[in-house]
Each structure stands twice: as C-alpha cells, then as structure tokens.
Backbone of each chain as nested JSON, in Angstrom:
{
  "chains": [
    {"id": "A", "residues": [
      {"number": 1, "name": "UNK", "atoms": {"N": [-139.961, 133.549, 150.007], "CA": [-140.146, 132.498, 149.093], "C": [-140.2, 131.084, 149.887]}},
      {"number": 2, "name": "UNK", "atoms": {"N": [-141.113, 130.233, 149.552], "CA": [-140.898, 128.806, 150.238], "C": [-141.354, 127.871, 148.999]}},
      {"number": 3, "name": "UNK", "atoms": {"N": [-141.115, 126.641, 149.416], "CA": [-141.281, 125.44, 148.493], "C": [-142.851, 125.034, 148.28]}},
      {"number": 4, "name": "UNK", "atoms": {"N": [-143.571, 125.8, 149.066], "CA": [-144.997, 125.46, 149.021], "C": [-145.652, 125.852, 147.62]}},
      {"number": 5, "name": "UNK", "atoms": {"N": [-146.826, 125.364, 147.35], "CA": [-147.479, 125.571, 146.097], "C": [-148.154, 127.011, 146.139]}},
      {"number": 6, "name": "UNK", "atoms": {"N": [-148.405, 127.638, 145.159], "CA": [-149.065, 128.944, 145.211], "C": [-150.384, 128.926, 146.034]}},
      {"number": 7, "name": "UNK", "atoms": {"N": [-151.163, 127.983, 145.855], "CA": [-152.439, 128.101, 146.678], "C": [-152.043, 128.033, 148.182]}},
      {"number": 8, "name": "UNK", "atoms": {"N": [-151.168, 127.231, 148.509], "CA": [-150.782, 127.01, 149.919], "C": [-150.134, 128.387, 150.507]}},
      {"number": 9, "name": "UNK", "atoms": {"N": [-149.357, 129.146, 149.547], "CA": [-148.914, 130.353, 150.056], "C": [-149.926, 131.5, 150.108]}},
      {"number": 10, "name": "UNK", "atoms": {"N": [-150.751, 131.22, 149.074], "CA": [-151.945, 132.303, 149.279], "C": [-152.765, 132.171, 150.522]}},
      {"number": 11, "name": "UNK", "atoms": {"N": [-152.953, 130.988, 150.941], "CA": [-153.726, 130.713, 152.165], "C": [-152.679, 131.317, 153.286]}},
      {"number": 12, "name": "UNK", "atoms": {"N": [-151.641, 130.929, 153.301], "CA": [-150.661, 131.447, 154.489], "C": [-150.693, 132.994, 154.365]}},
      {"number": 13, "name": "UNK", "atoms": {"N": [-150.56, 133.593, 153.352], "CA": [-150.645, 135.051, 153.27], "C": [-151.915, 135.602, 153.749]}},
      {"number": 14, "name": "UNK", "atoms": {"N": [-153.072, 134.912, 153.536], "CA": [-154.214, 135.381, 153.995], "C": [-154.353, 135.224, 155.714]}},
      {"number": 15, "name": "UNK", "atoms": {"N": [-153.861, 134.082, 155.943], "CA": [-153.951, 133.789, 157.458], "C": [-153.038, 134.94, 158.414]}},
      {"number": 16, "name": "UNK", "atoms": {"N": [-151.872, 135.261, 157.719], "CA": [-151.135, 136.284, 158.592], "C": [-151.208, 137.593, 157.946]}},
      {"number": 17, "name": "UNK", "atoms": {"N": [-152.138, 137.877, 157.03], "CA": [-152.576, 139.187, 156.422], "C": [-151.372, 139.872, 155.997]}},
      {"number": 18, "name": "UNK", "atoms": {"N": [-150.672, 139.244, 155.031], "CA": [-149.627, 139.932, 154.307], "C": [-150.049, 140.261, 152.873]}},
      {"number": 19, "name": "UNK", "atoms": {"N": [-149.645, 141.301, 152.421], "CA": [-150.256, 141.812, 150.958], "C": [-149.203, 141.673, 149.876]}},
      {"number": 20, "name": "UNK", "atoms": {"N": [-147.932, 141.57, 150.223], "CA": [-146.911, 141.435, 149.165], "C": [-146.981, 139.896, 148.621]}},
      {"number": 21, "name": "UNK", "atoms": {"N": [-146.587, 139.898, 147.299], "CA": [-146.442, 138.434, 146.699], "C": [-145.57, 137.652, 147.265]}},
      {"number": 22, "name": "UNK", "atoms": {"N": [-145.773, 136.321, 147.405], "CA": [-144.723, 135.293, 147.989], "C": [-144.368, 134.454, 146.793]}},
      {"number": 23, "name": "UNK", "atoms": {"N": [-143.055, 134.224, 146.552], "CA": [-142.649, 133.356, 145.523], "C": [-142.772, 131.915, 145.925]}},
      {"number": 24, "name": "UNK", "atoms": {"N": [-143.153, 131.078, 144.907], "CA": [-143.186, 129.656, 145.167], "C": [-142.182, 128.84, 144.356]}},
      {"number": 25, "name": "UNK", "atoms": {"N": [-141.286, 128.19, 145.222], "CA": [-140.244, 127.204, 144.587], "C": [-140.625, 125.876, 144.617]}},
      {"number": 26, "name": "UNK", "atoms": {"N": [-141.86, 125.579, 144.123], "CA": [-142.399, 124.216, 144.226], "C": [-141.638, 123.079, 143.687]}},
      {"number": 27, "name": "UNK", "atoms": {"N": [-140.775, 123.419, 142.593], "CA": [-139.878, 122.433, 141.967], "C": [-138.648, 122.179, 142.77]}},
      {"number": 28, "name": "UNK", "atoms": {"N": [-138.405, 122.97, 143.905], "CA": [-137.123, 122.976, 144.694], "C": [-135.827, 123.322, 143.839]}},
      {"number": 29, "name": "UNK", "atoms": {"N": [-135.946, 123.973, 142.654], "CA": [-134.727, 124.339, 142.008], "C": [-133.906, 125.411, 142.631]}},
      {"number": 30, "name": "UNK", "atoms": {"N": [-134.578, 126.439, 143.13], "CA": [-133.909, 127.629, 143.805], "C": [-133.322, 127.139, 145.033]}},
      {"number": 31, "name": "UNK", "atoms": {"N": [-134.012, 126.425, 145.967], "CA": [-133.426, 126.059, 147.117], "C": [-132.273, 125.267, 146.967]}},
      {"number": 32, "name": "UNK", "atoms": {"N": [-132.318, 124.424, 145.903], "CA": [-131.06, 123.543, 145.511], "C": [-130.008, 124.404, 144.988]}},
      {"number": 33, "name": "UNK", "atoms": {"N": [-130.314, 125.333, 144.136], "CA": [-129.272, 126.355, 143.735], "C": [-128.507, 127.083, 144.702]}},
      {"number": 34, "name": "UNK", "atoms": {"N": [-129.269, 127.507, 145.732], "CA": [-128.945, 128.197, 146.878], "C": [-128.251, 127.32, 148.07]}},
      {"number": 35, "name": "UNK", "atoms": {"N": [-128.386, 126.037, 147.854], "CA": [-127.727, 125.026, 148.756], "C": [-128.371, 124.979, 150.207]}},
      {"number": 36, "name": "UNK", "atoms": {"N": [-129.684, 125.239, 150.06], "CA": [-130.367, 125.128, 151.459], "C": [-131.592, 124.117, 151.324]}},
      {"number": 37, "name": "UNK", "atoms": {"N": [-131.501, 123.239, 150.387], "CA": [-132.517, 122.197, 150.301], "C": [-132.244, 120.997, 151.305]}},
      {"number": 38, "name": "UNK", "atoms": {"N": [-133.176, 120.858, 152.051], "CA": [-133.1, 119.76, 153.108], "C": [-133.689, 118.472, 152.561]}},
      {"number": 39, "name": "UNK", "atoms": {"N": [-132.706, 117.576, 152.067], "CA": [-133.207, 116.437, 151.195], "C": [-134.063, 115.551, 152.089]}},
      {"number": 40, "name": "UNK", "atoms": {"N": [-133.714, 115.181, 153.299], "CA": [-134.317, 114.439, 154.323], "C": [-135.811, 114.873, 154.414]}},
      {"number": 41, "name": "UNK", "atoms": {"N": [-136.021, 116.069, 154.592], "CA": [-137.187, 116.631, 154.887], "C": [-138.073, 117.08, 153.54]}},
      {"number": 42, "name": "UNK", "atoms": {"N": [-137.325, 117.207, 152.411], "CA": [-138.025, 117.808, 151.207], "C": [-138.311, 119.226, 151.053]}},
      {"number": 43, "name": "UNK", "atoms": {"N": [-137.885, 120.069, 152.007], "CA": [-138.173, 121.365, 151.879], "C": [-136.837, 122.254, 151.901]}},
      {"number": 44, "name": "UNK", "atoms": {"N": [-137.014, 123.579, 151.83], "CA": [-135.88, 124.562, 152.013], "C": [-135.74, 124.806, 153.514]}},
      {"number": 45, "name": "UNK", "atoms": {"N": [-134.491, 124.872, 153.83], "CA": [-134.234, 125.403, 155.311], "C": [-134.425, 126.861, 155.197]}},
      {"number": 46, "name": "UNK", "atoms": {"N": [-134.697, 127.402, 156.518], "CA": [-134.875, 128.69, 156.597], "C": [-133.458, 129.498, 156.292]}},
      {"number": 47, "name": "UNK", "atoms": {"N": [-133.525, 130.525, 155.579], "CA": [-132.267, 131.159, 155.152], "C": [-132.714, 132.601, 154.62]}},
      {"number": 48, "name": "UNK", "atoms": {"N": [-131.792, 133.602, 154.882], "CA": [-132.053, 134.866, 154.116], "C": [-130.853, 135.248, 153.322]}},
      {"number": 49, "name": "UNK", "atoms": {"N": [-130.856, 135.688, 152.132], "CA": [-129.775, 136.117, 151.342], "C": [-129.99, 137.561, 150.847]}},
      {"number": 50, "name": "UNK", "atoms": {"N": [-129.124, 138.467, 151.117], "CA": [-129.227, 139.782, 150.665], "C": [-128.258, 139.796, 149.32]}},
      {"number": 51, "name": "UNK", "atoms": {"N": [-128.991, 140.285, 148.178], "CA": [-128.271, 140.422, 147.012], "C": [-128.293, 141.657, 146.423]}},
      {"number": 52, "name": "UNK", "atoms": {"N": [-127.072, 142.217, 146.181], "CA": [-126.951, 143.779, 145.893], "C": [-127.475, 143.984, 144.232]}},
      {"number": 53, "name": "UNK", "atoms": {"N": [-127.392, 145.11, 144.046], "CA": [-127.933, 145.51, 142.521], "C": [-126.956, 144.872, 141.567]}},
      {"number": 54, "name": "UNK", "atoms": {"N": [-125.907, 144.532, 141.83], "CA": [-125.101, 143.885, 140.764], "C": [-125.228, 142.348, 140.85]}},
      {"number": 55, "name": "UNK", "atoms": {"N": [-126.157, 141.893, 141.665], "CA": [-126.382, 140.409, 141.718], "C": [-125.306, 139.617, 142.541]}},
      {"number": 56, "name": "UNK", "atoms": {"N": [-124.614, 140.363, 143.356], "CA": [-123.706, 139.677, 144.283], "C": [-124.391, 139.621, 145.836]}},
      {"number": 57, "name": "UNK", "atoms": {"N": [-124.026, 138.322, 146.242], "CA": [-124.543, 138.152, 147.709], "C": [-123.72, 138.819, 148.706]}},
      {"number": 58, "name": "UNK", "atoms": {"N": [-124.478, 139.766, 149.487], "CA": [-123.797, 140.656, 150.401], "C": [-124.005, 140.211, 151.86]}},
      {"number": 59, "name": "UNK", "atoms": {"N": [-125.063, 139.263, 152.184], "CA": [-125.209, 138.907, 153.576], "C": [-125.895, 137.503, 153.535]}},
      {"number": 60, "name": "UNK", "atoms": {"N": [-125.67, 136.705, 154.334], "CA": [-126.438, 135.266, 154.481], "C": [-126.799, 135.03, 155.906]}},
      {"number": 61, "name": "UNK", "atoms": {"N": [-128.038, 134.807, 156.328], "CA": [-128.401, 134.252, 157.549], "C": [-129.068, 132.855, 157.369]}},
      {"number": 62, "name": "UNK", "atoms": {"N": [-128.735, 131.798, 158.06], "CA": [-129.232, 130.523, 157.758], "C": [-129.738, 129.903, 159.239]}},
      {"number": 63, "name": "UNK", "atoms": {"N": [-130.676, 129.064, 159.032], "CA": [-131.363, 128.492, 160.204], "C": [-132.044, 129.369, 161.07]}},
      {"number": 64, "name": "UNK", "atoms": {"N": [-131.893, 129.067, 162.343], "CA": [-132.574, 129.815, 163.421], "C": [-132.337, 131.33, 163.442]}},
      {"number": 65, "name": "UNK", "atoms": {"N": [-131.07, 131.645, 163.101], "CA": [-130.665, 132.97, 162.924], "C": [-131.522, 133.899, 161.919]}},
      {"number": 66, "name": "UNK", "atoms": {"N": [-132.112, 133.139, 160.965], "CA": [-132.669, 133.91, 159.86], "C": [-134.159, 134.24, 160.427]}},
      {"number": 67, "name": "UNK", "atoms": {"N": [-134.583, 133.668, 161.544], "CA": [-135.944, 134.111, 161.932], "C": [-135.97, 135.758, 162.295]}},
      {"number": 68, "name": "UNK", "atoms": {"N": [-134.929, 136.063, 163.092], "CA": [-134.696, 137.39, 163.359], "C": [-134.115, 138.188, 162.208]}},
      {"number": 69, "name": "UNK", "atoms": {"N": [-135.05, 139.276, 161.7], "CA": [-134.409, 139.909, 160.381], "C": [-133.399, 141.097, 160.865]}},
      {"number": 70, "name": "UNK", "atoms": {"N": [-133.146, 141.14, 161.973], "CA": [-132.285, 142.472, 162.605], "C": [-130.958, 142.526, 161.611]}},
      {"number": 71, "name": "UNK", "atoms": {"N": [-130.199, 141.329, 161.534], "CA": [-128.824, 141.469, 160.994], "C": [-129.133, 141.763, 159.474]}},
      {"number": 72, "name": "UNK", "atoms": {"N": [-130.109, 141.264, 158.839], "CA": [-130.208, 141.583, 157.318], "C": [-130.648, 142.801, 157.084]}},
      {"number": 73, "name": "UNK", "atoms": {"N": [-131.477, 143.526, 158.068], "CA": [-132.047, 144.801, 157.93], "C": [-130.664, 145.939, 158.147]}},
      {"number": 74, "name": "UNK", "atoms": {"N": [-129.744, 145.517, 159.007], "CA": [-128.415, 146.196, 159.262], "C": [-127.79, 146.165, 157.923]}},
      {"number": 75, "name": "UNK", "atoms": {"N": [-127.658, 144.963, 157.399], "CA": [-126.884, 144.815, 156.08], "C": [-127.365, 145.603, 155.099]}},
      {"number": 76, "name": "UNK", "atoms": {"N": [-128.858, 145.688, 155.047], "CA": [-129.531, 146.501, 153.956], "C": [-129.023, 147.95, 154.09]}},
      {"number": 77, "name": "UNK", "atoms": {"N": [-129.082, 148.383, 155.321], "CA": [-128.716, 149.752, 155.623], "C": [-127.452, 150.07, 155.128]}},
      {"number": 78, "name": "UNK", "atoms": {"N": [-126.463, 149.269, 155.477], "CA": [-125.01, 149.334, 154.947], "C": [-125.107, 149.531, 153.52]}},
      {"number": 79, "name": "UNK", "atoms": {"N": [-125.73, 148.677, 152.826], "CA": [-125.833, 148.817, 151.363], "C": [-126.458, 150.058, 150.903]}},
      {"number": 80, "name": "UNK", "atoms": {"N": [-127.469, 150.621, 151.423], "CA": [-128.099, 151.79, 151.269], "C": [-126.986, 153.023, 151.334]}},
      {"number": 81, "name": "UNK", "atoms": {"N": [-126.388, 152.782, 152.484], "CA": [-125.297, 153.951, 152.909], "C": [-124.153, 153.978, 151.677]}},
      {"number": 82, "name": "UNK", "atoms": {"N": [-123.736, 152.794, 151.334], "CA": [-122.711, 152.751, 150.228], "C": [-123.209, 153.36, 148.824]}},
      {"number": 83, "name": "UNK", "atoms": {"N": [-124.611, 153.179, 148.754], "CA": [-125.123, 153.763, 147.513], "C": [-125.183, 155.329, 147.6]}},
      {"number": 84, "name": "UNK", "atoms": {"N": [-125.417, 155.838, 148.722], "CA": [-125.5, 157.255, 148.758], "C": [-123.964, 157.834, 148.972]}},
      {"number": 85, "name": "UNK", "atoms": {"N": [-122.981, 156.937, 149.363], "CA": [-121.623, 157.377, 149.629], "C": [-121.013, 157.535, 148.292]}},
      {"number": 86, "name": "UNK", "atoms": {"N": [-121.316, 156.552, 147.48], "CA": [-120.689, 156.691, 146.097], "C": [-121.686, 156.758, 145.073]}},
      {"number": 87, "name": "UNK", "atoms": {"N": [-121.998, 157.898, 144.739], "CA": [-123.173, 158.199, 143.773], "C": [-122.797, 157.732, 142.356]}}
    ]},
    {"id": "B", "residues": [
      {"number": 1, "name": "UNK", "atoms": {"N": [-145.909, 93.652, 186.731], "CA": [-145.507, 95.064, 187.133], "C": [-144.25, 95.544, 186.528]}},
      {"number": 2, "name": "UNK", "atoms": {"N": [-143.257, 94.615, 186.73], "CA": [-141.902, 94.896, 186.191], "C": [-141.826, 95.028, 184.629]}},
      {"number": 3, "name": "UNK", "atoms": {"N": [-142.695, 94.177, 184.079], "CA": [-142.753, 94.145, 182.57], "C": [-143.422, 95.435, 182.086]}},
      {"number": 4, "name": "UNK", "atoms": {"N": [-144.45, 95.871, 182.699], "CA": [-145.114, 97.184, 182.297], "C": [-143.947, 98.263, 182.449]}},
      {"number": 5, "name": "UNK", "atoms": {"N": [-143.248, 98.399, 183.387], "CA": [-142.206, 99.443, 183.647], "C": [-141.157, 99.208, 182.399]}},
      {"number": 6, "name": "UNK", "atoms": {"N": [-140.822, 98.113, 182.166], "CA": [-139.814, 97.838, 181.042], "C": [-140.442, 98.335, 179.832]}},
      {"number": 7, "name": "UNK", "atoms": {"N": [-141.722, 98.019, 179.513], "CA": [-142.418, 98.282, 178.275], "C": [-142.341, 99.885, 178.169]}},
      {"number": 8, "name": "UNK", "atoms": {"N": [-142.651, 100.457, 179.377], "CA": [-142.795, 102.044, 179.319], "C": [-141.56, 102.611, 178.9]}},
      {"number": 9, "name": "UNK", "atoms": {"N": [-140.482, 101.913, 179.447], "CA": [-138.973, 102.406, 179.001], "C": [-138.693, 102.281, 177.699]}},
      {"number": 10, "name": "UNK", "atoms": {"N": [-139.07, 101.162, 177.064], "CA": [-138.708, 100.894, 175.757], "C": [-139.562, 101.934, 174.745]}},
      {"number": 11, "name": "UNK", "atoms": {"N": [-140.779, 102.214, 175.244], "CA": [-141.589, 103.056, 174.514], "C": [-141.013, 104.449, 174.457]}},
      {"number": 12, "name": "UNK", "atoms": {"N": [-140.517, 104.853, 175.695], "CA": [-139.895, 106.195, 175.866], "C": [-138.709, 106.349, 175.015]}},
      {"number": 13, "name": "UNK", "atoms": {"N": [-137.866, 105.184, 175.048], "CA": [-136.654, 105.264, 174.175], "C": [-136.901, 105.263, 172.68]}},
      {"number": 14, "name": "UNK", "atoms": {"N": [-137.974, 104.592, 172.152], "CA": [-138.512, 104.706, 170.798], "C": [-138.929, 106.149, 170.478]}},
      {"number": 15, "name": "UNK", "atoms": {"N": [-139.637, 106.71, 171.376], "CA": [-140.126, 108.155, 171.063], "C": [-138.981, 109.046, 171.024]}},
      {"number": 16, "name": "UNK", "atoms": {"N": [-138.081, 108.912, 171.958], "CA": [-136.849, 109.754, 171.925], "C": [-136.035, 109.711, 170.633]}},
      {"number": 17, "name": "UNK", "atoms": {"N": [-136.093, 108.453, 170.069], "CA": [-135.191, 108.355, 168.791], "C": [-135.961, 109.067, 167.714]}},
      {"number": 18, "name": "UNK", "atoms": {"N": [-137.312, 108.852, 167.659], "CA": [-138.27, 109.384, 166.635], "C": [-138.014, 110.992, 166.945]}},
      {"number": 19, "name": "UNK", "atoms": {"N": [-138.072, 111.467, 168.03], "CA": [-137.867, 113.002, 168.184], "C": [-136.57, 113.526, 167.676]}},
      {"number": 20, "name": "UNK", "atoms": {"N": [-135.615, 112.741, 168.025], "CA": [-134.288, 113.292, 167.502], "C": [-134.244, 113.172, 166.011]}},
      {"number": 21, "name": "UNK", "atoms": {"N": [-134.735, 112.256, 165.302], "CA": [-134.824, 111.956, 163.979], "C": [-135.519, 113.038, 163.163]}},
      {"number": 22, "name": "UNK", "atoms": {"N": [-136.484, 113.62, 164.015], "CA": [-137.344, 114.871, 163.417], "C": [-136.772, 116.075, 163.371]}},
      {"number": 23, "name": "UNK", "atoms": {"N": [-135.601, 116.155, 164.347], "CA": [-134.854, 117.434, 164.327], "C": [-134.078, 117.724, 162.983]}},
      {"number": 24, "name": "UNK", "atoms": {"N": [-134.301, 119.006, 162.556], "CA": [-133.724, 119.303, 161.159], "C": [-132.249, 119.264, 161.329]}},
      {"number": 25, "name": "UNK", "atoms": {"N": [-131.598, 118.406, 160.392], "CA": [-130.152, 118.422, 160.424], "C": [-129.659, 119.729, 159.748]}},
      {"number": 26, "name": "UNK", "atoms": {"N": [-128.538, 120.077, 160.288], "CA": [-128.051, 121.436, 159.693], "C": [-127.594, 121.29, 158.186]}},
      {"number": 27, "name": "UNK", "atoms": {"N": [-128.207, 122.149, 157.429], "CA": [-127.709, 122.168, 156.023], "C": [-127.045, 123.512, 155.608]}},
      {"number": 28, "name": "UNK", "atoms": {"N": [-125.769, 123.501, 155.393], "CA": [-125.08, 124.664, 155.006], "C": [-124.989, 125.098, 153.661]}},
      {"number": 29, "name": "UNK", "atoms": {"N": [-125.306, 126.102, 153.195], "CA": [-125.07, 126.431, 151.783], "C": [-123.746, 126.7, 151.505]}},
      {"number": 30, "name": "UNK", "atoms": {"N": [-123.421, 126.351, 150.046], "CA": [-122.097, 126.36, 149.556], "C": [-121.664, 127.781, 149.185]}},
      {"number": 31, "name": "UNK", "atoms": {"N": [-122.823, 128.602, 149.245], "CA": [-122.672, 130.075, 148.728], "C": [-122.052, 130.835, 149.811]}},
      {"number": 32, "name": "UNK", "atoms": {"N": [-121.215, 131.82, 149.271], "CA": [-120.619, 132.771, 150.258], "C": [-120.899, 134.246, 149.92]}},
      {"number": 33, "name": "UNK", "atoms": {"N": [-120.602, 135.197, 150.935], "CA": [-120.73, 136.466, 150.643], "C": [-119.609, 136.842, 149.671]}},
      {"number": 34, "name": "UNK", "atoms": {"N": [-120.125, 137.468, 148.466], "CA": [-119.159, 138.008, 147.457], "C": [-119.537, 136.991, 146.155]}},
      {"number": 35, "name": "UNK", "atoms": {"N": [-120.15, 136.016, 146.379], "CA": [-120.432, 135.135, 145.271], "C": [-121.612, 135.629, 144.487]}},
      {"number": 36, "name": "UNK", "atoms": {"N": [-121.566, 135.503, 143.139], "CA": [-122.782, 135.842, 142.476], "C": [-124.144, 135.138, 142.878]}},
      {"number": 37, "name": "UNK", "atoms": {"N": [-125.228, 135.659, 142.962], "CA": [-126.364, 134.814, 143.324], "C": [-126.891, 134.26, 142.077]}},
      {"number": 38, "name": "UNK", "atoms": {"N": [-127.297, 132.908, 142.187], "CA": [-127.789, 132.144, 141.188], "C": [-129.231, 132.796, 140.683]}},
      {"number": 39, "name": "UNK", "atoms": {"N": [-129.224, 132.824, 139.381], "CA": [-130.364, 133.602, 138.788], "C": [-131.649, 132.629, 138.912]}},
      {"number": 40, "name": "UNK", "atoms": {"N": [-132.824, 133.174, 138.91], "CA": [-133.958, 132.265, 138.908], "C": [-135.2, 133.073, 138.456]}},
      {"number": 41, "name": "UNK", "atoms": {"N": [-136.303, 132.361, 137.945], "CA": [-137.353, 132.789, 137.781], "C": [-138.578, 132.055, 138.397]}},
      {"number": 42, "name": "UNK", "atoms": {"N": [-139.353, 132.84, 139.274], "CA": [-140.34, 132.0, 140.077], "C": [-141.705, 132.635, 139.929]}},
      {"number": 43, "name": "UNK", "atoms": {"N": [-142.867, 131.862, 139.985], "CA": [-144.035, 132.459, 139.997], "C": [-144.48, 132.742, 141.461]}},
      {"number": 44, "name": "UNK", "atoms": {"N": [-145.312, 133.93, 141.671], "CA": [-145.596, 134.125, 143.012], "C": [-147.139, 134.081, 143.087]}},
      {"number": 45, "name": "UNK", "atoms": {"N": [-147.52, 134.543, 144.433], "CA": [-149.022, 134.378, 144.802], "C": [-149.879, 135.338, 144.052]}},
      {"number": 46, "name": "UNK", "atoms": {"N": [-149.25, 136.482, 143.328], "CA": [-149.993, 137.437, 142.517], "C": [-150.162, 136.886, 141.16]}},
      {"number": 47, "name": "UNK", "atoms": {"N": [-149.654, 135.665, 140.719], "CA": [-149.774, 135.148, 139.383], "C": [-148.67, 135.536, 138.569]}},
      {"number": 48, "name": "UNK", "atoms": {"N": [-147.819, 136.595, 138.937], "CA": [-146.839, 137.087, 138.038], "C": [-145.546, 136.175, 138.303]}},
      {"number": 49, "name": "UNK", "atoms": {"N": [-144.579, 136.36, 137.287], "CA": [-143.452, 135.677, 137.431], "C": [-142.275, 136.837, 137.648]}},
      {"number": 50, "name": "UNK", "atoms": {"N": [-141.4, 136.305, 138.577], "CA": [-140.328, 137.333, 138.989], "C": [-139.017, 136.611, 138.754]}},
      {"number": 51, "name": "UNK", "atoms": {"N": [-138.183, 137.404, 137.889], "CA": [-136.856, 136.981, 137.537], "C": [-135.889, 137.845, 138.422]}},
      {"number": 52, "name": "UNK", "atoms": {"N": [-134.82, 137.119, 139.115], "CA": [-133.86, 137.942, 139.947], "C": [-133.135, 138.751, 138.925]}},
      {"number": 53, "name": "UNK", "atoms": {"N": [-132.707, 138.413, 137.817], "CA": [-131.772, 139.283, 137.139], "C": [-132.516, 140.695, 136.495]}},
      {"number": 54, "name": "UNK", "atoms": {"N": [-133.83, 140.461, 136.588], "CA": [-134.629, 141.838, 136.24], "C": [-134.336, 142.842, 137.139]}},
      {"number": 55, "name": "UNK", "atoms": {"N": [-133.795, 142.759, 138.366], "CA": [-133.682, 143.592, 139.398], "C": [-132.185, 144.113, 139.339]}},
      {"number": 56, "name": "UNK", "atoms": {"N": [-131.389, 143.538, 138.511], "CA": [-130.028, 143.981, 138.213], "C": [-129.873, 145.326, 137.72]}},
      {"number": 57, "name": "UNK", "atoms": {"N": [-129.048, 146.22, 138.525], "CA": [-128.897, 147.57, 138.259], "C": [-129.966, 148.51, 138.771]}},
      {"number": 58, "name": "UNK", "atoms": {"N": [-130.954, 147.846, 139.39], "CA": [-132.29, 148.552, 139.74], "C": [-132.375, 148.513, 141.373]}},
      {"number": 59, "name": "UNK", "atoms": {"N": [-132.359, 147.384, 141.841], "CA": [-132.801, 147.218, 143.306], "C": [-131.923, 146.181, 143.926]}},
      {"number": 60, "name": "UNK", "atoms": {"N": [-131.593, 146.336, 145.303], "CA": [-131.162, 145.446, 146.128], "C": [-132.292, 144.387, 146.435]}},
      {"number": 61, "name": "UNK", "atoms": {"N": [-132.017, 143.075, 146.574], "CA": [-132.952, 142.084, 146.83], "C": [-132.755, 141.369, 148.019]}},
      {"number": 62, "name": "UNK", "atoms": {"N": [-133.762, 141.037, 148.952], "CA": [-133.633, 140.156, 150.011], "C": [-134.478, 139.018, 149.678]}},
      {"number": 63, "name": "UNK", "atoms": {"N": [-133.682, 137.872, 149.654], "CA": [-134.392, 136.576, 149.236], "C": [-134.557, 135.925, 150.775]}},
      {"number": 64, "name": "UNK", "atoms": {"N": [-135.73, 135.843, 151.154], "CA": [-136.16, 135.134, 152.477], "C": [-136.72, 133.819, 152.118]}},
      {"number": 65, "name": "UNK", "atoms": {"N": [-136.125, 132.697, 152.484], "CA": [-136.571, 131.479, 152.247], "C": [-137.037, 130.822, 153.651]}},
      {"number": 66, "name": "UNK", "atoms": {"N": [-138.343, 130.793, 153.904], "CA": [-138.938, 130.397, 155.084], "C": [-139.586, 128.953, 154.916]}},
      {"number": 67, "name": "UNK", "atoms": {"N": [-139.869, 128.482, 156.143], "CA": [-140.549, 127.107, 156.289], "C": [-141.95, 127.314, 156.904]}},
      {"number": 68, "name": "UNK", "atoms": {"N": [-142.994, 126.885, 156.124], "CA": [-144.424, 127.028, 156.548], "C": [-144.817, 125.886, 157.436]}},
      {"number": 69, "name": "UNK", "atoms": {"N": [-146.069, 126.242, 158.088], "CA": [-146.603, 125.163, 158.739], "C": [-147.17, 124.158, 157.75]}},
      {"number": 70, "name": "UNK", "atoms": {"N": [-147.35, 124.522, 156.628], "CA": [-147.891, 123.381, 155.55], "C": [-146.634, 122.488, 155.205]}},
      {"number": 71, "name": "UNK", "atoms": {"N": [-145.363, 122.975, 155.487], "CA": [-144.253, 122.082, 154.949], "C": [-143.926, 121.143, 156.359]}},
      {"number": 72, "name": "UNK", "atoms": {"N": [-144.517, 121.392, 157.414], "CA": [-144.332, 120.505, 158.654], "C": [-143.044, 121.173, 159.476]}},
      {"number": 73, "name": "UNK", "atoms": {"N": [-142.608, 122.378, 159.136], "CA": [-141.524, 122.853, 159.803], "C": [-141.713, 124.039, 160.652]}}
    ]}
  ]
}
C-alpha cells in the first residue's frame, strides 16, 4: 500500500513487474490511522504491520528496518505455527 | 579571490541545511503489538476495493506501507 494514486501504482507495478494488486491510500486516511503519516513530506513512512486473523497487530517494522522483510516473514511463520499448534 | 572562497563556503552551508531538512524525520506509530488494527477500505490497482475486516477469521494480513519514487522518497 502507498499513498500514490491508482494510476501511479499501476505504473510502478508495471515497472517492477509485480502482478498482485497494490492498495492506494490517496486520501492519507490509513497512514494517519496507523500513525505513519509524515506531515512534513505529505506521505506515509515505510512500515510493515502484521495483523492476525482476529484483527490484532502482531508485528511492526518501521522506517529502514521495514525494507528488509525477514523479520515480518519470521513473525508470519510464528503465527502459522501457532495456528497449527492450536487447531 | 577571498570573496569567491567565502561565497563557496556560504553556498556549501546553505546546501547542507537543505540536505538536512530533506532527511525524513522519524515518525513513530502510536500503535503497539497487541492493539486492534484500525479497519479500512481501500481501492487497489485491480479496480477492486479491499476491506481489512473482510479477512477477519480467514487470513493473516501483512500491511506493507512503502514509499515510491513518485512520492519523492
């Protein structure tokens, strides 16, 4: 998800050849709700939130840490493991 | 000659201040692990709308907020 318009995101997706849909938070409502809106620059700071099936936040990466997906992938694996451990 | 050196130094100082001002100030989210994720509905590049709470009870969701070249970051 980014604060760019849908056409800008489509162009971005085309450039880097990704096929999954990208969400567009053009009105900045979601970045504000998640507390990552950079007012000075007018866009959302880089961040990754892992939200479990119950809608609870289980992991947060912010800033440059969020470039590397390793920690959120690990957190996903922990969640998956929990799911199989408690059927 | 002396004046030119002084001018160069002033220019360098101005450019340094501009460069510092362009650095992204740290924005920390108020949300914490264990908090309920704020619900939202957003349109995507495929033309469909996605609502976070539609995934409740079905799937874990990774919400990745990124900065594009288009947004200058």
